[in-house]
Steps between C-alpha positions, in 0.01 A plus 500: 500500500643488851877523550701179542630428853857581389385841369302569818811431704690769306226750584495394867883541511474855372219584747675348806826669412324837468311455827809403693732753339719229354682487171316249281818320394612469859166339591526272199845383612367436855235274344770319301733469801228353722384262228857374475517466878169314487636241258820467704297438817289252309823323396617480861167353606521236227866417577630619161746717693598499864501876533584828324567856607481849358778751537597836350245770426203262465543378858507860624200600292289210619601576861451874494288576186515873412767578762747298287634598164343357186669198347449317173699183580384195691811387692452133583715252689463124447717214623730317254747577226399721209369212283299354791354838584391558141338154483319560831375839386354344184324237706362765741363721222308215338278480809335837437324708764126568502425641149865588441731292280871550440740437212875498538660668201802325349757780536729472803743780592788429734539788745816649646397377844639153551277212398196718425304483176233740374200347325173638374160363595185585302210533743151435355161558663246262356537550120669837510865596532547684829869587532855376450705478819878477521612241756850514639546138603776448754613230744301448819772586752298681764529358850170648613178556307206704633135439428371848411141613459515723187451865575397591144144609445242490221515126422184401690324811370560366147324175592821302477624240755731639768805291575487489885879488541820509297849381592767771527863489597536613861549873548841469667632281218357732234658805663835315524484428127411859415771635728755278330382598153502878547837518676698246299746530211224425243238744620408677180129588489438401863390835640148358544632254763597791723144631507367142547716456810391835639135415437534182711652713777239778467221240532669356813548164336873460568624264764859633520644197672357244250590728212859523627524120528360455147732768356809364672422155357428630148803731484727219615349260246534735205836642610495812284529765770497527877212537745397752614541670161583862434186712484644733238288502188597595147439869419323400179226335704381827660250600235346148489484487883311828505262394224425164665452668837245738347315218326478301825393799709806442714546728807799677337577556136845652537780267388734600781231425758422166339872417516514602867206274587658214307825542693304500827320177412827329408646614835198363693522165321875478535515590870203296633650225714452145383327260741755291691460125456 
C-alpha cells in the first residue's frame, strides 16, 4: 500500500532538510510560517483585512533565513483593539491556504508587552496535524511595511506553494523597537535584540538616518528613557551574547567585542544628521 500524501510529505521534509543541512523542526516552522502568511495574503486580497505585518524574530528569519536566529513565535501586527484583532484573526484563519487549514485554540495569554496577546494556532496539512504555532498578536502600529520575498529555502523542493511575498515591519522601525527594548528599564531577557541589531548592520541593511528618526519618535512616545540610550549592557548577558554569536556564526564571539560593536552602532545612529525639512 502506498503512503498517504501526508506521510509522503513527512518523508520529503526529512530528505530536504538533510540535503540542505537544515534542522527538520526549523524547516517545519518555515512551512508553517509561510502557510500563515499565505492565508494572511489571501485575506488581504479578499478584503477581510486591510493589511498585516510581521515583526520580531519571524520577520528577521523570513528576511534572512539561516543568517537570522531561530524563532518559534509568529509576531503579528493587525489593526484594531484587542477584541477586534482576535475577531479578524479568526476570520482570516477560516479561509485556509492551499491544503493547509488552521484552528485557533481557545486559550489566550495576555503578555507583559502592552496590548499583546499570545494565542496558539493548530496547523493541519490535509487530514494530518502539522504543527502548533504560537502567535503573538499585537496592534498594527507600524508606519511603514515592506513587501519581502522570503529568503527561506526548501519549501518549493517539498512541492508546497511558495508565498511570493510577506509583509514585514520596516527595518528601521524594527531596529528602533529592538534598541528601545534592550536598553530600557524592563530589558530582562533581551540580549537577543543586541545581536539582531548587529546582524542588520553586518548585512548592511541599516539606514542610519531613517533608523534615528524612527528611534527618536519611538523613544519620545514611550518615554521610558532617553535617546540615544546608554550602550552599557548587563554583565549577566555576556554568556548569552557569546552563545548567540556562536550559533549565528557572527564575526566575533567575544562579549566585550560584541558590546563594542553595539556601542559603535548606537553612536552611528545617534550622530547621523536628520534631513532638514
